[in-house]
N, C-alpha and C positions, 0 to 999 in steps of 0.2 A: 885576840885581841881582847883586851879586859872586858868580864863582865858586871855591869855595873847593878845590877839587881834592882832595887828599890831604889837604888839613891839617886838624887836628882841633881844634877850636877856634871860637871870633867872631872874623869879620874885619867890620870897619865902618870908613867915609868919610862925610867930612860935607862938602860941595859938592864934591863928586867929584874927593878930593883923591885922590892917588898917590904913594905904594902906598897902600895900607887900613893901617889900626893889627889887629894882629893879638895874639889876650888866646887865650890855652892853656887856662891855667888861672883857673875861674871864681869859686876862694872866695871873694873881696872886691871881685867886681863889684858895681858900680853902676849901674842903669838909666840909659839914656843920657838928656838933655834936649837938647832940639831949639830952638834959637830964633826967631825970626818969621825967616819968609822964604826958610829955609834948606832945604837938600837932605840927608835923612841914606837912606844904607843899611847894613843888617846882615844879615849871613850867621852861619847855627851849624850845624857841621857835624858828623856821622862823633864824635860828641860824646856821652859819657855812657852809651854801650853797655855795661853788665854784664849778667854771669850770677852768679846768685844765690841762695843755698840759704839756706833756713829763716829768714829775714830778714824782720824789722821794721822800715818805713820809714814815717816819722811826723815834723810837724813842719817837713819840710823840701822840698827841690827837688831834682831835677839842674840842670832850666834854668830861674836867674832870671826875672824881667823884666826882656827886655830894653829897651823903650822907657819913657822916663817921658814928662814933659812935654812937649806937644807945642803948639806956637807956631803963629799966625796965617801961613796962608796958606803952608805948610812941604809939604815933600812925606817921606810917610816907606814906603821898602821896605823890609821884614824878611821872611829867608828860612831856615826852618829843615828843614832835610832830614838825614835819616840821623842823627836822636839820640835819647839817652832811650829805647831801646829793649831791653827787657831779658826774657831767657831766664831760666827759674823751674826750678830742680832738682829742690827741695825745696815746699814752702810759703814763700810772699810774703801780708805784710798789710799794706796799704800802708791809712794813718790807725788809727782805733779797732775795736775791737769792740762794736758799736752792739746793747746789751742792749734796750731798746726807745726805737726811732726815732721815735715819736708823742709822749712826752714833752716838756715845755719843758726840760726840761734842756739845757743848749751842753756838750759835749763841749770844754774848755779846749785851745787848741793854736792855733799857728800854720797856714799854708796847710800843708795834705799835697796834692800834686798832683807829678807827676812833672816836668809841664812846665808853668813857672807862667803866671802871667795875662802875655802877650807885649807885648803896650801896653796900661799902666795907665793913661796920663791924669796928670792933667786935659789936653784937650785945647782947642784955639781956633778960632774961625772961620776957614773958607776953609782946613783941613787935610786932606788928602790921602793915607790911610794903607792902605798891600797888604801884608798877608801870606799868605803861602806857606808853608806846612806839608805837608812831604813823607814818608814812612815814617819817621816819629816818633812814641816812645812806645806803640810795640809792643810787646805780652805776646806770648812763645812760652812755652808747657807744656813740656816736658820730657817721654818718656815715664815719667819717675820722678817729675813731682810731684803732687802731693799736693792741693795747693789753694790758692786766690788770692782774696782776701779786699779788699776795698774799703769801707772803712766813713766814712763824711763826708770822701770824700778823692777823687779826680778824676784819672784820667791825664793827660787834657788840658785845662788850665784855660781860663777863656776867652781869646778872641783877641786883642776889641779891645775894652776898657773905655772906652766914650766919655764919660767923666766929667768936666765942665766946673768951672771954678772957682766958679760958682752952682750950685745943684742948681736953680734956677728958670727955668734959662737953656734957649732953645731953637737947633741949632746950624744955621747961615747954610753954604750953600755948602760943607759938607764931604761928604767922598768915603770912606766906612768899606769895602773889599773884604777878604772871609776866604776862602780858595782851600785846601780843605784834601783830601788824597787820600792813601789808602795807608796811614792811621797811626790810632791809639787799634783797634787790632784785636787779638784776644784768639784766641791757639790754640794749641790741645791736640793733640801728635803720640802720645799715648799717648790713652786710652781709661777711665782712672779718675780723671783731676781732677774736681774740685765746683770753681765759682765761684761766693760771695757776692756782694753789692751792696746796700747796706743805707745811704740816705740819701745815697748817691753816682750817679757813671756815670764814662764814659768819656770819652766828651766833653762838657764844659760849657759855657753860651752863646758861639757864634761871635762875635757881635755883643748890647752890653750896654750900651744908652745913653737919657737920660732923655728926652730929645727930639730929631728928626731937624726941620730946619726948611726956609725956602725954598732953594728949588734942591740939596737934600741928596738922596745916594744910599748904598743899603746894600745891599749884592750879599753873597750868601753859595751859595757849592756845594763840596759834598762829595761827594767820590766813593771808595768803597772805605774806608766809616770807620766805627767802632767796630759790628765784626762780630764774633759769637762760632763759632768752632769748634771740635767734638771733644770739649767738653767731656762729662763724664759728667754732670752737675747741676747747672743754672741757676738760682739764686733772684736775685730782685730784691725788695728790700721798701723802698717810701718810696725808690725811685731809678730810675733809668732808663739805660737804655745811650749815649745821645745827646740833649742836653739843648736848649734852646729855641735854633732858628736866630739870630735877630731878637726880641730883646725890649728894644721902647722904649716909654715910657708913652705920649710921645704924635710923631704922625705931620701934620705942617702941610705940605702943599705940596712933598712927596718921595714919593720911589721907591725899590723895595723888594724886590729880586729873590731868590728862595730858589730852588736848585737842588738837590736831593737824587739820587744814585745811588749804588744796588749800597749801601747804608750799612745799620744795625741790624740786620741782621739773626743767627736762631742757627740752627744747627746742633747739639743736643744729645742727651743722653740723655730727661730728664727737664727741666720749664722752669717755673717756679712766680714767679709774678708776684703781690704782692699791693702794693696801695694805689701802682701803680708800672707804667713804659711800657716800652717800647723804644725807642720815639722821643719825644719833647715834642712843643709846639706849633711848628711850624716859622715863625709869625710870631704875637707873642704884643703888643699892645699896646690902649692905654688908650683916646684919642680919635684918630680919624681923620678928617683932613682935607683937601680937594683933591691927594688922593696916590694914585697907582699902585702895586698891589702886584702881583706876581707869584709863583705858588707850581708849581714841580714836583714832584715825587717821584716815581721810576723803581724797581721790584723794589728795595725796601727794608722794612721791619720786616715781615721774610715768617717763619716758622720753620717749621723742621723735625725733628720731634721723634721721640722713642718716646709719651711721652705731656706732657697741659700743662694747666696748672692757671692761673687768673684768678682774682683776690677782690679786685674791689673796684680795678680795674687794664683794662688795654687795652695792644694792639700798639702804637696810634700813637694818639697826644693829637690834639686838634683842628690842623686845617692853618691854620687864622686863628682866631683869638678877638680878638674887640677887644668894648670896650664901647661907643662913640659908633663911627659910619662914616656920614660925611657928605659929599657930593658927589665924590665916588671914586668909582674901580673896582678890580676883582680879579680876577683869572683865576687859577685854581686847576685843576690836572691833576695826575690819580692815576692810575697805571698800575703793576698790579702790585705792589699794597702789601698788608700787614695780613692776610696769609694762612697759613693752618696747614694743616701734612699731618703725621697725626700715625699713626704704625705701632699706635699703643694710642690710649687714651682722650684724651679733652676735654672740661674741665669747666670752667664760666664761672658764676662766683657774683654778682652783684650788678657785672656787667663788661659788655666788649664788646670786640671785634676791635681796632674803627674807634671813637674818638668823631665826635661832630658835625664834619662837613668846615670848618661853619663856623658859629661862634658868637657873637652879637651880641646887645645888649640894644636897640641901635636903628639901623635905616638910614633915612635921610635921601636922595634922591637918589644912589642906590646904581646901577653898573653890575656886575654878577658873571656869570660864567662860568665854570661846575664842572663839569669833565668827568672822569666816577670810571669807568673800565675793568677788570676784575680786580682787587676790594678783597675783603677779607674771607669769602673763601670756604674752606671748610672740605672736605678729607677726610682719613676716618677709614679705616686699614686693617681690623685686625679689630674694633678697639675701637669705645665706643660716645663719644655726643655730649650733653652732659649743660647743658642752660643754664637756671638759675635764674636769673628776676629778674635778664634779661639779653638781650641783643643780637650779634648777629653785627655789623650795622653800625647804629649810630647812626643819627640825623639828618644828613640831609645839609648843611639850613640850617634851624639853631634861633636865631629871632630872635624878640625879644617885641613890640616895634612896629615897623611899616615904614609911612614914613609916603610913600614913591614909592621903586620900584623898577622896572628893567629886568633880570629875571636871564633864564639857558639853564640848564638843567641837563642834564645828557645822564651815563645811568648802565647802565653792561653788562656782564653777565658777573656779576655782584657778588651779595653776600648767599647766595651758594647751599651749600646743605649736601650730603655724596654719604658715606654711611654704610653699612655693612651693614643687610640689614632688620631693621626693628623695633632700632636701636640710636640712634634719636633722642627724646630725650627734652625735651620743653619745658614747663616750671613757671615759668608768668606770666612768659615770653619769647617774643620773638619770631625771626624771622631778622633781621628789619629793621622798624627802628622805623616814621618817618615820611619821608618825601623832604622837603617843606618843614613845617618848622613854625610858623606865624608865630601869635600871641598877637590881634594887630589890625593890618590891611592896610586904609589910610585912604583913599588915591586909588586915585580910579573907574582912572587912565587906565594905572596900573603896566601893566606885562608882563612876563608869565611864560610860558614856554616850557618844558616840562618832558617826556624822555623816557625811556622805561626800558625795555631791551629783556635781555633771558637774567638776567632777576634778579629771586629770588624773594623774597616779603612787601615787597617795596618800595612799599608804601602812597604815596598822593599828597596830604595831607590838606592844606590851606592853612591853617586856622586851627581852633583848638583848639574853638571855638562860632562859632555866625555868629550872633554880637549884630551891634547896630545898629551898633557900628563896623568891622565886617568886608565888607565888600562885595566880592565879586568881582568882577575887571577885565576886559574887556569882550575884551580880547585874550590872554588866559589858554589854554592850548592844551597839552593833557597826552594824551601817547599812549604804548602801549603796546604790547610785538610778545615 
């Protein structure tokens, strides 16, 4: 990575050429294209840090796309540091005041983001792309600030858009890595500011690609990203704090590694989530073949507020959401996520704190290891907890058809609720739905090992109905303590 020092702007070097090119004004910036078998290093530092008052930020960006086309067998290294941070002294609207986010009407306009897509593509096979974002795209609300509004907008847009020249191409030998730290956070220094997100987010997809194929690797690491602290009211409608970490339609003979630490947390007066979430899927894919997936989420997606209301939403969406999972393995470790501490009332209608840990239409020859510790717990001080057609923790594994699986599931200290006496109201609701929910389990020699410890309401149901196609495997083991 190129060291900016005190320089404000962009430094870039092609094939280690020295001295690097310096660009202080990005008004006429055009994305850098990287030829085949080349090396590009780009750093943008100390740029676009502003104080704003009663402003509207729309159809523009502070940091434009830095890298465009990426050639075959190239190496791209991008560093974004201490850039595009905003201090708001009154009100700031980023994007549009969306009135009806569920309509099909699309608000006209260009990309509205504080930091635009960093690597746009298209990308060729064999490319290695590493993007590091640190201390950037943060918003600080001064004691005098009144409101921050994001409507169809984002602070930190996609990090790597792994598009190919052909939409049907599956990458081979590519490496996509996104490291995010201390970025896209919102902190209020006073106690009167409100924050609204409508059809937007603080950080968008980290890696977005159609297909990762043979010998390809995708890695996302987020540390202290997209947290909200100190606001009086936080309202999320059809949006989220942190969007999908890896969005890939197809994964074939690839490796995916996602780590989320201390991200997507909220400390506020009142939190209202409607058809949204704090953290969207960590891995979202359609077809997975011969692929290794690892997901680790720690100290993330938690809420500390006076009162919390959730309608048709959740704090954390699926950790892994796939359609077909074939000859692949997944390890999911969740620790201290999706918890609520409310001094007053918690209300959930048609929602949950944490959605399915793994959601799949079908698993064929899969190896699954899921560990859930201190997840989806509620502590209310003086108020009540009201759940209607909801649950704290949705199914750990929700799979329609299973033909062969070896799964280990460990759930501890999760889906528990602590409220004042006679202050819990459940209407067609449960603290936890089912640990395992399989419509069919066809192969007799599948292996399931389920352990539940100090977790209320975590029932273990292998199948919705024990029909002819659902056979309990010989080596099924379930324990509860």
